[in-house]
C-alpha positions as CSV (number, residue, x, y, z in Angstrom):
1,M,115.0,-29.5,76.2
2,S,115.4,-32.2,73.3
3,K,117.0,-31.4,70.0
4,R,113.4,-31.8,68.5
5,N,111.9,-29.2,70.7
6,I,114.9,-26.9,70.1
7,F,114.4,-27.3,66.3
8,Y,110.6,-26.8,66.7
9,D,111.0,-23.7,68.8
10,K,113.6,-22.2,66.3
11,Y,111.4,-22.5,63.3
12,A,108.1,-21.9,64.9
13,K,109.4,-18.5,66.1
14,T,110.6,-17.8,62.6
15,K,107.2,-18.8,61.1
16,R,105.3,-16.6,63.7
17,R,107.5,-13.7,62.8
18,L,107.0,-14.2,59.1
19,F,103.3,-14.5,59.6
20,V,103.1,-11.3,61.5
21,F,105.3,-9.5,59.1
22,G,103.2,-10.7,56.2
23,I,100.0,-9.5,57.9
24,V,101.5,-6.1,58.7
25,S,102.9,-5.8,55.1
26,A,99.6,-6.7,53.6
27,F,97.6,-4.3,55.8
28,I,100.2,-1.5,55.2
29,L,99.9,-1.9,51.2
30,F,96.2,-2.1,51.5
31,G,95.9,0.9,53.6
32,S,98.4,2.8,51.4
33,G,96.2,2.0,48.4
34,L,93.1,3.3,50.3
35,G,94.9,6.4,51.3
36,V,95.9,7.1,47.7
37,L,92.3,6.5,46.5
38,E,91.0,8.8,49.3
39,L,93.5,11.6,48.4
40,S,92.6,11.3,44.8
41,N,88.9,11.5,45.7
42,L,89.4,14.5,47.9
43,K,91.3,16.3,45.2
44,A,88.5,15.6,42.8
45,I,86.1,17.1,45.3
46,S,88.3,20.2,45.6
47,L,88.4,20.6,41.9
48,G,84.7,20.3,41.7
49,L,84.2,23.1,44.2
50,D,86.7,25.3,42.3
51,S,84.7,24.6,39.2
52,I,81.5,25.5,40.8
53,I,82.9,28.9,41.9
54,N,84.9,29.8,38.9
55,D,82.9,28.3,36.0
56,R,79.4,28.5,37.4
57,V,78.8,31.1,40.2
58,M,81.0,33.8,38.7
59,P,79.4,33.3,35.2
60,L,76.0,33.5,36.9
61,Q,77.0,36.9,38.3
62,Q,78.4,38.0,34.9
63,L,75.2,36.9,33.1
64,K,73.0,38.6,35.6
65,S,74.9,41.9,35.2
66,V,74.6,41.7,31.4
67,S,70.9,40.9,31.7
68,D,70.4,43.7,34.2
69,M,72.2,46.3,32.1
70,Y,70.2,45.5,29.0
71,C,66.8,45.4,30.9
72,I,67.3,48.0,33.6
73,N,70.1,50.4,32.6
74,I,69.3,50.9,28.9
75,V,65.5,50.7,29.0
76,D,65.3,52.6,32.3
77,T,67.6,55.3,31.0
78,A,65.3,55.9,27.9
79,H,62.1,56.1,30.1
80,K,63.9,58.5,32.6
81,V,64.9,60.8,29.8
82,L,61.4,60.8,28.4
83,N,60.0,61.4,31.9
84,G,62.4,64.3,32.5
85,N,64.0,62.5,35.4
86,I,67.5,62.9,33.9
87,T,68.9,65.1,31.2
88,W,69.6,64.0,27.7
89,A,73.3,64.4,28.3
90,E,73.1,62.3,31.5
91,G,71.3,59.6,29.5
92,A,73.8,59.5,26.8
93,K,76.5,59.2,29.5
94,R,74.7,56.3,31.1
95,I,74.3,54.5,27.8
96,D,78.1,54.8,27.2
97,E,78.9,53.4,30.6
98,T,76.4,50.6,30.2
99,T,77.5,49.4,26.8
100,K,81.2,49.4,27.9
101,N,80.2,47.4,31.1
102,I,78.2,44.9,29.0
103,S,81.1,44.3,26.7
104,E,83.5,43.7,29.6
105,K,81.1,41.3,31.4
106,W,80.3,39.4,28.3
107,D,84.0,39.0,27.4
108,S,84.7,37.8,30.9
109,Y,81.8,35.2,30.6
110,T,82.9,33.9,27.4
111,K,86.4,33.1,28.6
112,T,85.2,30.8,31.3
113,Y,84.9,27.1,30.8
114,L,81.9,26.5,28.5
115,V,80.1,23.3,28.0
116,D,78.6,22.3,24.7
117,E,75.1,23.5,25.6
118,E,76.5,26.8,26.6
119,K,78.3,27.1,23.2
120,R,75.2,26.3,21.4
121,L,73.2,29.0,23.2
122,I,76.0,31.5,22.8
123,V,75.9,31.0,19.0
124,E,72.1,31.7,19.1
125,L,72.6,34.6,21.4
126,V,75.3,36.5,19.5
127,P,73.1,37.8,16.6
128,L,70.4,38.7,19.2
129,K,72.8,40.5,21.2
130,E,74.2,42.4,18.1
131,R,70.7,43.5,17.4
132,A,70.2,44.8,21.0
133,D,73.6,46.6,20.9
134,M,72.5,48.3,17.6
135,A,69.5,49.4,19.4
136,A,71.4,50.7,22.3
137,K,73.8,52.6,19.8
138,K,70.7,54.1,18.1
139,L,69.4,55.2,21.6
140,R,72.7,56.8,22.3
141,D,72.7,58.7,19.1
142,I,69.1,59.9,19.6
143,L,70.0,61.0,23.2
144,E,72.9,63.0,21.9
145,L,70.7,64.8,19.3
146,G,67.9,65.3,21.9
147,D,65.3,64.1,19.5
148,R,62.2,63.3,21.6
149,K,59.9,62.1,18.9
150,A,62.7,59.6,17.7
151,L,63.2,58.4,21.3
152,E,59.5,57.7,21.7
153,E,59.4,55.8,18.5
154,L,62.5,53.7,19.5
155,V,61.1,52.8,22.9
156,K,57.7,51.9,21.4
157,K,58.8,49.9,18.3
158,Q,62.4,48.7,18.7
159,L,63.9,48.8,22.1
160,Y,61.9,46.1,23.9
161,Q,61.7,44.0,20.7
162,S,65.5,44.0,20.5
163,I,66.3,43.4,24.2
164,D,63.6,40.9,25.2
165,P,65.0,38.0,23.1
166,V,68.4,38.6,24.6
167,Q,66.9,38.4,28.1
168,E,65.2,35.0,27.1
169,K,68.5,33.5,25.8
170,I,70.4,34.6,28.9
171,S,67.7,33.0,31.0
172,S,68.4,29.8,29.2
173,L,72.1,30.1,30.0
174,F,71.2,30.7,33.6
175,H,69.4,27.3,33.7
176,V,72.4,25.6,32.2
177,Q,74.7,27.0,34.9
178,I,72.4,25.9,37.6
179,S,71.9,22.4,36.1
180,I,75.7,21.9,35.8
181,A,76.2,23.2,39.3
182,K,73.7,20.6,40.5
183,D,75.5,17.8,38.7
184,I,78.9,18.9,40.1
185,H,77.3,19.0,43.6
186,Y,75.9,15.5,43.2
187,E,79.3,14.2,42.1
188,G,80.9,15.8,45.0
189,K,78.5,14.3,47.4
190,T,79.0,10.9,45.8
191,Q,82.8,11.3,46.1
192,Y,82.4,12.5,49.7
193,Q,80.4,9.3,50.6
194,F,83.0,7.2,48.8
195,S,85.8,8.8,50.9
196,R,83.8,8.3,54.0
197,S,83.4,4.7,53.2
198,L,87.1,4.4,52.6
199,G,87.8,5.9,56.0
200,I,85.5,3.6,57.7
201,V,87.2,0.7,56.0
202,S,90.6,1.9,56.9
203,I,89.6,2.2,60.6
204,A,88.0,-1.3,60.5
205,L,91.2,-2.7,59.0
206,G,93.3,-1.1,61.7
207,L,91.1,-2.7,64.4
208,V,91.3,-6.1,62.7
209,L,95.0,-5.8,62.5
210,G,95.4,-4.8,66.1
211,L,93.1,-7.7,67.1
212,V,95.1,-10.3,65.0
213,L,98.3,-9.1,66.5
214,A,97.0,-9.2,70.0
215,L,95.7,-12.7,69.5
216,R,99.0,-13.8,67.9
217,W,100.9,-12.3,70.8
218,G,98.7,-14.1,73.3
219,M,99.3,-17.4,71.5
220,T,103.0,-16.8,71.3
221,N,103.0,-16.1,75.1
222,R,101.1,-19.4,75.8
223,I,103.4,-21.4,73.6
224,S,106.4,-19.9,75.4
225,I,105.0,-20.8,78.8
């Protein structure tokens, strides 16, 4: 073999190695970048799911409990006492338990993450809730006294008028929760599709890298022969 061929073989081999090293390095860096993006995206999806459970599903349950206790427990108790289904003392006890549970559920709800629309509705709801709570307290006092005429008057003129506006405002809060949950679900779906695309690109790049290395290996073998 001549000096020229030896010189050529020496540097050609070095160039091939550098070429392969450069391709592999580029693919590794690019693949690492895709991996970081995908992990970040998966974390965002996970946080979104946590937010749906902690800040939307649980508040929905809390709001439903508050709504049911105003509409069913308080109003139903008044009617059951009037109809003689339960005693006055039992009615008073039920109202005590209900008002306590309403306070606990409401406090739990207001401690969750609230968006601006929720805050606005809560500001509007607070005075309505205070009015309903006053009606519940008045009901409790009447039940303790056993005053049937006062109870009939309360049910007819004040109880529904105090509780219905609370129901309507809580219904608005329900719609906000559902709307936000839908938005989070849509964002999660979009992020999943993006992660899926990243995965497909990563697989495609791996196949391209394998093909390039295989072709380069074949060319190297032919040159060596």
